[in-house]
C-alpha positions as CSV (number, residue, x, y, z in Angstrom):
1,M,11.2,35.3,98.8
2,Q,11.4,32.7,96.0
3,A,13.8,29.8,95.7
4,V,15.1,28.2,92.5
5,I,16.2,24.5,92.8
6,L,18.4,23.1,90.1
7,V,17.2,19.5,89.5
8,G,18.0,18.9,85.8
9,G,21.2,16.9,86.1
10,L,21.6,13.3,84.9
11,G,23.0,11.9,88.1
12,T,25.6,9.9,86.2
13,R,27.8,9.1,89.2
14,L,24.8,7.6,91.0
15,R,23.9,5.2,88.2
16,P,22.2,2.7,88.2
17,L,20.0,4.2,90.9
18,T,19.3,7.2,88.6
19,C,18.5,5.2,85.4
20,N,14.8,5.5,86.1
21,T,14.7,8.0,88.9
22,P,16.1,11.6,88.9
23,K,18.7,12.1,91.6
24,P,16.6,14.6,93.6
25,M,13.7,12.1,93.7
26,L,15.8,9.2,95.1
27,P,14.4,8.1,98.5
28,V,16.3,9.4,101.5
29,A,15.0,8.1,104.8
30,N,11.8,6.9,102.9
31,R,11.2,10.4,101.5
32,P,12.2,11.9,98.1
33,F,15.5,13.7,98.7
34,I,14.1,17.0,97.5
35,D,11.5,16.8,100.2
36,H,14.2,17.4,102.7
37,V,15.2,20.6,100.8
38,F,11.5,21.6,100.7
39,S,11.3,21.1,104.5
40,L,14.3,23.4,105.1
41,L,12.8,26.1,102.9
42,K,9.5,25.9,104.7
43,R,11.1,26.2,108.1
44,H,12.4,29.6,107.0
45,G,9.1,30.7,105.5
46,I,9.9,30.1,101.8
47,T,7.2,28.3,100.0
48,E,7.3,29.7,96.4
49,I,9.7,27.4,94.6
50,I,10.8,27.2,91.0
51,L,12.2,23.8,89.8
52,A,14.6,23.9,86.9
53,I,14.0,20.5,85.4
54,Q,15.1,18.4,82.5
55,Y,16.1,14.7,83.0
56,L,13.0,12.5,83.9
57,S,11.2,15.7,84.6
58,E,7.7,14.0,84.8
59,A,8.7,12.4,88.1
60,F,8.6,15.7,89.9
61,E,5.3,16.8,88.5
62,K,3.7,13.4,89.0
63,F,4.6,13.3,92.7
64,Y,4.2,16.9,93.8
65,G,1.8,18.4,91.3
66,D,1.4,22.2,91.9
67,G,2.7,21.6,95.5
68,S,-0.4,22.8,97.2
69,Q,-0.9,19.5,99.1
70,F,2.6,20.0,100.5
71,G,2.1,23.6,101.5
72,L,4.1,24.8,98.5
73,E,3.7,26.8,95.3
74,L,5.7,25.0,92.7
75,T,6.6,26.2,89.2
76,Y,8.3,23.9,86.7
77,V,10.5,25.3,84.0
78,H,11.9,22.8,81.4
79,E,15.3,23.0,79.8
80,K,15.3,21.6,76.2
81,E,19.0,20.8,76.7
82,P,21.5,21.3,79.6
83,L,22.2,24.9,80.3
84,G,24.5,24.7,83.2
85,T,23.9,26.1,86.7
86,A,23.7,29.8,85.8
87,G,22.1,29.1,82.5
88,A,19.3,27.2,84.2
89,V,18.6,30.1,86.4
90,K,18.7,32.5,83.4
91,N,16.1,30.2,81.9
92,V,13.6,30.8,84.8
93,Q,14.3,34.6,85.0
94,Q,10.9,35.6,83.8
95,Y,9.3,34.0,86.9
96,L,11.5,35.9,89.4
97,N,10.2,39.0,91.2
98,G,13.1,40.1,93.4
99,T,16.0,38.7,95.5
100,F,15.9,34.9,95.4
101,L,17.7,31.8,96.7
102,V,19.4,29.1,94.5
103,F,19.9,25.6,95.6
104,N,21.8,22.7,94.0
105,G,19.3,19.9,94.0
106,D,21.7,17.2,95.3
107,V,22.9,18.9,98.5
108,L,21.5,18.1,102.0
109,T,22.1,20.9,104.5
110,D,20.7,22.5,107.7
111,L,22.0,25.9,106.7
112,D,20.3,28.9,108.6
113,L,18.7,30.5,105.5
114,T,17.3,33.3,107.6
115,A,20.8,34.3,108.7
116,L,22.1,33.9,105.2
117,I,19.5,36.2,103.7
118,R,20.0,38.8,106.5
119,F,23.8,38.8,105.9
120,H,23.2,39.3,102.1
121,T,20.9,42.3,102.8
122,E,23.2,43.9,105.4
123,K,26.2,43.7,103.1
124,E,24.1,45.0,100.1
125,S,25.5,42.1,98.2
126,K,24.6,41.3,94.6
127,L,25.4,37.6,95.1
128,T,26.2,35.8,98.3
129,I,27.7,32.3,98.4
130,S,27.2,29.9,101.3
131,L,30.5,28.4,102.4
132,V,31.6,25.5,104.5
133,P,35.0,24.5,105.9
134,V,36.7,21.2,104.8
135,E,39.6,19.3,106.2
136,D,41.4,18.8,102.8
137,P,41.1,22.0,100.8
138,T,43.2,20.7,97.9
139,A,40.3,18.5,96.7
140,Y,38.0,21.4,96.1
141,G,37.6,24.9,94.6
142,L,38.3,27.3,97.5
143,V,36.9,30.8,98.1
144,E,39.1,33.5,99.5
145,L,37.5,36.3,101.5
146,D,38.7,39.6,102.9
147,E,38.0,40.8,106.5
148,S,34.5,42.0,105.5
149,R,33.9,38.6,103.9
150,R,33.8,40.0,100.4
151,V,35.0,37.4,97.8
152,Q,38.5,38.2,96.6
153,R,39.3,35.2,94.4
154,F,38.6,31.5,93.7
155,L,41.3,28.8,93.9
156,E,40.6,25.6,92.0
157,K,42.1,22.5,93.8
158,P,45.3,24.3,95.0
159,R,48.5,22.7,96.2
160,W,48.9,22.7,100.0
161,E,51.5,25.5,99.7
162,D,49.0,27.7,97.9
163,V,46.1,27.1,100.3
164,T,44.9,30.4,101.9
165,S,41.4,29.2,102.9
166,N,39.6,26.0,103.8
167,L,36.2,27.4,102.7
168,I,34.4,25.8,99.8
169,N,31.2,26.7,97.8
170,A,28.3,24.9,99.5
171,G,25.9,25.3,96.6
172,T,23.4,27.7,98.1
173,Y,23.2,31.3,96.9
174,V,21.3,34.5,97.5
175,I,21.1,36.6,94.3
176,E,19.9,39.9,93.0
177,P,18.2,39.4,89.6
178,D,20.1,42.2,87.9
179,V,23.4,40.2,87.9
180,F,21.9,38.0,85.2
181,R,22.5,40.7,82.7
182,Y,25.9,39.1,82.5
183,V,24.5,35.6,81.6
184,P,23.9,34.9,78.0
185,P,20.4,33.5,77.2
186,A,19.9,30.0,76.0
187,Q,23.5,29.0,76.4
188,F,25.4,26.6,78.7
189,Y,26.8,28.8,81.4
190,M,28.1,28.0,84.9
191,F,28.2,30.0,88.1
192,E,31.7,28.8,89.1
193,R,33.5,29.3,85.8
194,G,31.3,32.0,84.3
195,L,29.3,34.3,86.5
196,F,31.5,34.4,89.6
197,P,34.7,35.4,87.7
198,V,32.7,38.0,85.8
199,L,31.4,39.6,89.0
200,L,35.0,39.7,90.3
201,Q,36.0,41.6,87.2
202,T,33.1,44.0,87.2
203,G,33.4,44.8,90.9
204,D,29.8,43.9,91.7
205,P,29.7,43.2,95.5
206,M,29.9,39.4,96.0
207,F,30.2,38.0,99.5
208,G,30.8,34.7,101.2
209,F,28.8,33.4,104.2
210,P,30.8,30.8,106.1
211,S,29.0,28.5,108.5
212,N,29.5,25.2,110.2
213,A,26.1,23.9,108.9
214,Y,25.8,20.3,107.9
215,W,26.6,19.8,104.2
216,M,26.6,16.7,102.0
217,D,26.4,16.1,98.2
218,I,24.6,12.8,97.6
219,G,26.2,12.5,94.2
220,T,27.7,9.0,94.6
221,P,26.5,5.7,96.1
222,E,29.0,6.1,98.9
223,K,27.7,9.6,99.7
224,Y,24.1,8.4,99.4
225,L,24.8,5.8,102.1
226,E,26.7,8.3,104.2
227,V,23.8,10.7,104.1
228,H,21.5,8.0,105.5
229,H,24.1,7.2,108.2
230,D,24.3,10.9,109.2
231,L,20.6,11.3,109.3
232,L,20.0,8.3,111.3
233,M,22.8,9.0,113.7
234,G,21.4,12.5,114.4
235,K,24.1,14.6,112.7
236,I,21.3,16.6,111.1
237,G,17.9,16.9,112.6
238,D,14.9,15.4,110.8
239,N,11.5,14.0,111.3
240,F,11.3,10.3,110.3
241,P,8.1,8.7,109.1
242,G,6.3,6.3,111.4
243,Q,6.3,5.9,115.2
244,E,9.4,5.4,117.3
245,I,8.8,1.9,118.7
246,G,12.2,1.5,120.4
247,P,15.4,3.5,120.8
248,R,15.9,5.2,117.4
249,V,13.7,2.6,115.7
250,W,10.8,4.0,113.6
251,M,8.1,1.9,112.0
252,G,5.3,2.6,109.7
253,E,1.7,1.5,109.8
254,K,0.6,-2.1,109.4
255,T,4.1,-3.5,109.6
256,E,4.4,-6.9,111.3
257,V,7.5,-7.9,113.2
258,D,7.9,-11.4,114.5
259,P,8.7,-11.3,118.3
260,S,12.0,-13.3,117.7
261,A,13.4,-10.6,115.3
262,R,16.0,-8.3,116.7
263,L,15.9,-4.6,115.8
264,M,18.9,-2.4,116.8
265,G,18.6,1.2,115.9
266,P,19.0,3.5,114.3
267,A,16.6,2.1,111.8
268,I,13.5,3.1,109.8
269,I,11.1,0.4,108.6
270,G,8.3,1.5,106.3
271,S,4.6,0.7,106.2
272,K,3.1,-2.7,105.4
273,C,6.3,-4.6,105.8
274,L,6.8,-8.1,107.1
275,I,9.8,-9.0,109.3
276,E,9.9,-12.8,109.7
277,P,11.3,-14.9,112.6
278,G,15.0,-14.7,113.5
279,V,15.7,-11.5,111.4
280,K,18.5,-9.3,112.7
281,I,18.5,-5.7,111.7
282,T,21.4,-3.5,112.9
283,G,21.4,0.2,112.1
284,P,21.9,2.4,110.4
285,V,19.2,0.7,108.2
286,V,16.4,2.1,106.1
287,I,13.7,-0.3,104.7
288,G,11.0,1.0,102.5
289,N,7.3,0.3,102.3
290,N,5.8,-3.1,101.3
291,C,9.0,-5.0,102.0
292,V,9.4,-8.6,103.2
293,V,12.5,-9.7,105.1
294,G,12.7,-13.5,105.2
295,A,13.5,-15.7,108.2
296,D,17.0,-15.4,109.8
297,A,18.1,-12.8,107.3
298,T,20.6,-10.1,108.4
299,I,20.5,-6.5,107.4
300,E,23.1,-4.0,108.5
301,D,24.2,-0.5,107.3
302,A,21.9,-0.8,104.2
303,V,19.3,1.2,102.3
304,I,16.3,-0.8,100.8
305,W,13.7,0.9,98.7
306,D,9.9,0.0,98.4
307,N,8.6,-3.4,97.4
308,V,11.7,-5.4,98.0
309,R,11.8,-9.1,99.1
310,V,14.8,-10.3,101.0
311,G,15.1,-14.1,101.1
312,A,15.6,-16.3,104.2
313,Q,19.1,-16.5,105.6
314,S,20.4,-13.7,103.3
315,A,22.8,-11.0,104.5
316,L,22.7,-7.4,103.3
317,R,25.5,-5.2,104.6
318,N,26.8,-1.8,103.3
319,C,24.6,-1.8,100.2
320,V,21.7,-0.2,98.4
321,M,18.8,-2.1,96.9
322,A,16.4,-0.2,94.8
323,G,12.6,-0.9,94.5
324,N,10.7,-3.8,93.1
325,S,13.6,-6.2,93.4
326,E,14.3,-9.4,95.2
327,V,17.2,-11.3,96.8
328,G,17.0,-15.1,97.0
329,Q,17.7,-17.4,99.9
330,G,21.2,-17.5,101.4
331,A,22.5,-14.6,99.2
332,T,25.1,-12.2,100.4
333,I,25.1,-8.5,99.3
334,G,27.7,-6.2,100.6
335,G,30.9,-4.2,100.1
336,G,29.1,-1.1,98.6
337,T,27.1,-3.1,96.1
338,V,24.3,-1.2,94.4
339,I,21.3,-3.1,92.9
340,A,18.9,-1.1,90.7
341,D,15.2,-1.4,90.5
342,N,13.3,-4.4,89.1
343,C,16.2,-6.8,89.6
344,S,16.2,-10.5,90.8
345,I,19.3,-11.9,92.6
346,G,19.0,-15.7,92.8
347,D,19.7,-17.9,95.7
348,G,23.2,-18.2,97.0
349,N,24.8,-15.4,95.0
350,K,27.5,-13.3,96.6
351,L,27.8,-9.7,95.4
352,E,30.7,-7.7,96.8
353,K,33.4,-5.1,95.9
354,G,31.0,-2.3,94.8
355,I,29.4,-4.2,92.0
356,R,26.5,-2.4,90.3
357,I,23.6,-4.2,88.9
358,W,21.6,-2.3,86.2
359,P,17.7,-2.2,86.1
360,G,15.8,-5.3,85.2
361,V,18.8,-7.7,85.5
362,S,18.1,-11.2,86.7
363,I,21.0,-13.3,88.1
364,P,20.4,-17.0,88.3
365,A,21.0,-18.9,91.5
366,N,24.7,-19.4,92.5
367,A,25.9,-17.6,89.4
368,I,28.3,-15.2,91.3
369,T,30.0,-16.7,94.4
370,F,33.5,-15.3,94.4
């Protein structure tokens, strides 16, 4: 079976992290996010993958090539302009040879794909939607099923008194190619507001597959941090790079840690890093490759990309720091702050309250101290 992954979005809500990196290529636990999706597909025997790409598309091809080094067979299909979710799949239709899967490229899940496909086949469904329960149904578009799990209707952000289901669309589908006769070519067209309502009208069998699988959209900095927290806390199984040198502490090759540093997991530290004397790291923390953490610095609940230098006596808590950046001595970064790539934060600065620093910005010493 083939899988189509929709990876053409701009990732606007994740800016500035996505200014120079497409959302599915953002590092998650020191691997591109989409690599976690690939791993799930491979566990279920699916290796033929079509990527529907547009924004910063060269990043995918540069890293993965034809996929052969990763045990995959990758096909890249470019969109000249955004086509929407169903429109993007229509754009790759010539490469499809039968029943196929569709993934949103920004959702992390451990969904049982084998069970999903089996359900689709047994129900003789034309389109099967994976569903997950949520605590607050009023914040989502809900899917209402009958006793056989056939889709009856969709409710978009209903009032509590109108709620009849707590199941929402989890962004993974099994589809028969012939339903795309309803999708206009070369036009912006969505599954949720286009194809799904049409299938209800035509009576084509469309089913929902509820499960309690892990599900998280990484579409905001808060969710990006939360995904790391969940991975490191073991809410979703994964293999982390490096060796486990202590309880839930993984470290890459050629990393040096001073004996006086304190590492409390869960934490991942990449390869060729230097952790200087007196450093305190309290998980969940991810530190990329080729990073330096200066003496007596503190890092807690933070994600740091490759090639970052953290100055002595600095404190990083609840923040994201992208690659090729540096923080000066005695600086404090916290409160959901996001620092993009190629930034320089001078000594003594205090960045809090979710401030976002765009790529290439240099902040002089002691410029922001409120």
